[in-house]
N, C-alpha and C positions, 0 to 999 in steps of 0.2 A: 356131734349130738343131733339126734333125730327129733323132729316134731312134725305136726300136721301142716303147719303154716309158718313161714318166715315173714315177719312183718317189719318192713323198713319204715320207721317213723313212730315215735312214741308220744305223739301229741294227743289232743282230746279225742279225735276220731280213731287213731291207731290203738290207743289203750282201751277204748270202748269196744272195738272189734275183738281184741284179745280177751276181754272179760266176757263178751257175748259167746265166743267160741268155748271159753272155759266153762260157762254155765251148761254147755251141752257135751262136755267131755272131750272136746277137741283141743289139742295142745298148740301153743304158738311160742315162737322165739321172737322177742321184740328188740329191735336194734335202734338206738338213737344216740346221736352225738352229744346231746345235752347230758350233763352229769345229773345224778339223782338230786343233788342240792338245788339245782335250778328248778326242778319240778316242785320241790317243797318250799321254795322261797316264799316267805309270808309277806314280803313288801308289796304294797298295792301299786299296780301299774295302770289302773284305769280301764283295762279291757274287761268287757262283760259280754255275756251271751244270753239270748232268749231261747230257752229250751221249750219248744212247742209241746203241747199236751201229748201228742202221739209219741214224741221222743221221750217224754217222761215215762210213758207206759213201758218203753223198752228198758230204761234205766231201772225201773222198779222190778221188771221181770228178771233182770240179770243180777239182782241183789244189791243195787246201789240206793234204793229208795230210802231205807232207814238212815243211811249215812248222810244223805242230802236233805232229808225232811226238815223243814223249818229253817233252812239256811238260805233260802232264796225268797224273792218277793213275787207272789202270784200276780199275773196280769189279768185284771178283771175286765178291762175294756181298752180298746184302741181308738184313739181320736185322730182322724186325719183332716187336714185343712190346707187350703191354698193360701199361704201367708196367714195373716191374722184376720182375714175376711170371714164373713158369715158364710153359711152354705157348706159346712164341713160334713164329715161322714163318721158315724160311730159304729164300731163293730163290737158286739157283745155276744157271749155264748148263751145258750138257753140255761134256765135256772138249774137244771139237773145235770149239766155237762161239766161243771168245774171250770177252772180258769183257762184262758187261751194259751197260756204258757207260764213259765217261771223264769225270772231274771236271776242269773247267778254271776258272781265274780269269776272270771276265768281262773284266777289263782286257786280258788276253792275247788273248782272242778278238776283242775290238774292234780292237786294234792290228793284229793279223794280217790281219783282213778288210780294214781300211782300207788298209794298205800294199799288199796284193795288188790291191785295186780301183784304187789309184793307177796301177799299172803295167799294168792290163788294157786290151786294145786297144779293147774295145767298151763301156767304162764311162766316163762323164763325171761328175765329182763337182762339186757346187755346195754346198760347205760354208760354214756361217755365213750362209746365205741362206734366205729364206722366199718363199713364193708370194704375190704381191700379188693376182693375179687368176687364176682357173681357169675355163675354158670347155670343158665337155664337149658339143661340138656333134655334129651328124649326120655331119660329114665328118672329125672327129678331135678331139683334145684340144689346147688352146692354153693355155700357162701363161706369165705374165709375172712375173719375179722382182723382188725389191725393189731390185735394182741396174739394172733396166731390161731385162735379158736376156729374150729371147722363145724359148720352147721349144715344140715340137710333137711329137705322137706319136699313134698310133692308140688307145693304152690308157693309162689312169692307174691306178697301184697305190697304195693307202693302206697305209702301214706305220708310222704315227706312234705307235702304242702305244694304251693303254687309252682315252685321251681324244681319239681321232682326230678332228680337225676335218673331215677329208674325209668320214668316215662321217656326222657330224652334218649337214654341208652337203648330203649326198645324201638326207637324210631317212630313213635306215635306222634302224628301231627296234631297241632292245636290251632284253633282260631283264637287270636289274642288281640286286644287293643287296650289302650289307656284312656281313662276318662278325663285326664288333665284336671283332676280334682284331688284334694287331700281330705281325709276324714280326721277331724280334730276330736279327740276323745278326752273327756274330763269327768270328774265327779263333783257335784255341788250339794251343799246343804241349803235348804230353803225354809222360809218361815211357815208356809202353809203346807198341809199334807197333800200328797199327790193322789190319794184316793185309789191307788193301785191302777192308775190309768197310764197307758203309754201314749205319748203325743208324737205325731209325725206331722211337722209343719213344713210345707213345701215352699221353697223360695227358688227363684231362677238359678241361683248359684248351686243349689242342691238342697236336699232335705235336712231338716234340723230336728233330730229325734231327742225326746226327753223320756227316759226309761226309768220306771219306778224301781227303787232298791230298798233293801232292808237297812236299817240303821241301828246297830247294837248299842248306840249311845242314847237312844230314846228320842232322837230328833227326826227330821224329815230329809231324805237323801234321794237323789236321782243321778243317773248317768247320762251324759250328753254324747251323742254321736253327731257331729256337726260337719256337713260337707261344704267345703269352700273351694273356690277356684284355686288351681295349683299355685298361681302367682301370689295368692294371699296367705297361703299356709304358713310360711316362715314368719310373716308379720304378725299373724294372730298368736303364734307361740311366743313372739318377742314382747308382746304387750305385758305391762305389769298387771298384777292381779286385779287391781281396781278397774283398770281400763278394759280388761278382758271380761269381767263380770258385767260391766256397763253394756258391752256389745251383746252378751248373752241375754241380759234383761230386755234389751231393745227387741230382740227376736222372739222372746217369750211373751212380750206384752205385759210383764209384771204379774201374771196370774198366780204365781207361786210365792209372791212376796219378796222380802229381802233375801239376797243370795250371799253365799260364802263358799270359797273353794274348800273341797274335802279331800283333795288328792292332786297329784301332778297332772300336767297336760302332756299330750303327745300327738303326733300327726303321722298318718300313714297314707301313701299314695294309693289311689283306687284304680282298679283295672278289671278286665273281663277276660276269662279264658275258658275254653271248652274243648276237651280232647275229642278227636275224631272217633276214637274207640277207647273203651276202658278195659279191654282185655287184649292179651297176646299169648303166645305160647308160654304156659305155666306162669302167667302173670295176670293179676287183677289190680285195678287202681281204685282207691276210695278217697273221699273227701276232696280237699283242694288239689290233690294230685290229678284228679279227674276233671274238676270244674271249679271256677272261681267267679263269683258274681258281686254286683254292687250291694252294699249293705242296706239299700233302701227299704227292704221288707224284712230284714233281720233273719233271713232264711239260710245263710251260708252254712252254719254248723248243723242245722237240721237236715240239709241236703246230705251232708256227710253221715249223719246218723241213719238216714234212710238207706244209704249205701250199705252201712254196717248191717242193718236188719235184713236187707235182701240177700247180701252175700252170705251171712250166717245161715239163713234158711236154705239156700242152695247147697252150701257145703255140708250142712248137717244131714239133709236128705240124701245127698250123694254118698256120704259116709255110711249111712244105714243100708244103702243098696250095694255097698262094697265097691264103689267106683273109685278110680283115681281122682283125687280132689282137683286135679287140673284137667279132668276130662273135658274135651272140646264142647260137649253138649251142656255140661254144667256151666262153663264160662259163657257160652252163648246165651243160656237162660238168664244169667246175671246181667249180661250186656243188654239184652232185650228189655228186661224188667226196668233197668235204671235209665237207659239212654233217653227215652221219650220224656220221662218225668223231669230229668235234669235239664234237658233242652228247653222244655216249656217254661220251667221256672226261670231259667237263665234269660230267655228272650223276653219274658214278661217283666222282669226287673230292669232289663236294659231299655225296654220300651217306656216304662214308667219314668226312668231316669231322663230319657230324652224328651218325653212329653212335658214333664214338670220343669225342664230346663228351658223351655221356650219362653222368651221374654215378650213383654207387651201386655196391654190391658185386654186386648181381644183374646189372647191365649189364656189369660187368667180367668176371663168370664166363661170361656168354654170349659175350662177345668172345673170351675165351681158348679156350672150347669151339670156336668157329668157326675160329680159327686152327689149332687142333690137327686139326680135321676136314679142312681144306684141305691140311694137311701130309701127311695119310694118303691123299689121293686124287690120284695122280700126274697124270692128265689135267687136272684143275682147276689143280693147282699149275703145270703146264706152261703153261697159259693165262696165268697171272700173269707167268711168266718172259717169254713172248712180248710181253706188254704192256710190261714193263719195257725190253725190248730194242727196242721200236718196230717189231716185225716181224709184227704181226697185221694181218689184213685184206688188201685189195688194195693192194699196195705199188707206188708209182710206180717207174720204172726207176732213178732216182737213188738211192733208198733201198735198192735191191738192189746198188748199187755200179757201175752201168753208165750211160753217157750215153744220151740218147734217140736 
C-alpha cells in the first residue's frame, strides 16, 4: 500500500500530523501498537494538556475546532509565585487576544483525534500493529507490519515518544538526563471557583501547578501537576485520600477552599532529552521522539504541535513543487526551522527548573525580586505572554490559523 508518509506512532502528535497532512491532500499510514479501544477508553487517568492559543489555531485550521469547542477550559491568566510569598507574577493576554490557551483532558484529545482520523479521506490507521521490518532505501521507505501487510512511502516519520525505537535505529544521538523528580498528577474538586487562572507555585522540590478544568457536574475542578523529589513519590501515592488532600491544601494555602478528590492519582518520572538532529535519510522526528522537557511551563505537547505545523508546511510546499517528500533540502528546512526553537525552549525550562530548585532564603529572595522586576517591565512581560501563547518566532502558517 502506497502513501505519502508512513507515521510510526498514533499518539496526540502523530495523529495531529496525519490530520494536518490530510487537510492538504497528502496521505499517511499511521502505525501504532495500541489497539483502537485504548484510544477510545473513556476512563479518566488524570492526564491533561494545555493547548496554547497558537496550537489551537492549527487545530481549528485542520477541522478539529468544532469537535473540541466548549470541551476545554480557557486559561485567562497565569499566576506564578515563589511559594506562597508575595511578589508573584501575573501573565494576561490583551483584551482582544483571547485566552492564553485551553486545558483539555488527554483522553478527550485522543478520542477526538482518533475518531476524526478514522473518517479522514487520506489517513489509513493500522492500530494494534507494529513494524516488523523498516527499510529506508534510496528509492523510498518500505515497512512490513506484523500481520504481513506491506507499506511504502517516500518519507518515514517517527512519533513514538521519548523512547523512540526509530530514533535509536537511525543512530541519532541524544542528550539525556533525569531530574530525580516525579510528577504527581491528580484532579481535585474545590469549594471556590478557579476563575480560569492557572497557578504555578514554585517550591524547592519542584513546581506545584493548579490548572483550571471544566466540570460538567456544575462544580469547580482543577488538575494538579505536583513535582516532588523522586524519593517522596511513592510515599505521596501511598497516602490515604485525607492525608494527601491535607498536603495539597498546605501547598495551596487554602485559597480554593475545601478540597475533594475527583479522580485517581498517578506519578511519572521526569527527565530531559534532546536529539542531536531530527532528520536522517528519509526520516523526520516529531514530538517527544525529538525532544522531551520538564513540564514546568506546560509546553511539551505544544512543542510537538509546532513540529507538526512546520513539517506539514515543508512537505505541502515540496509536494506542490513536485519534489520527493524526503528531498534533502526539504528535510534540511524542517531541521533548521525547528532545531533552534526546541533547543531554546528546552534549555529555558531546564534553567527554570534548576533556578527554582535552589534552596535557602537568599535564593528565594532573588527569585521574588526577579519576578517583581519582570512584572514592572512591560516588553519583557509581553515576551513571556507570547511564549505562553506559542506565538513567538517565525510561525508556520497553521499556527497562524491558515492552511498552507
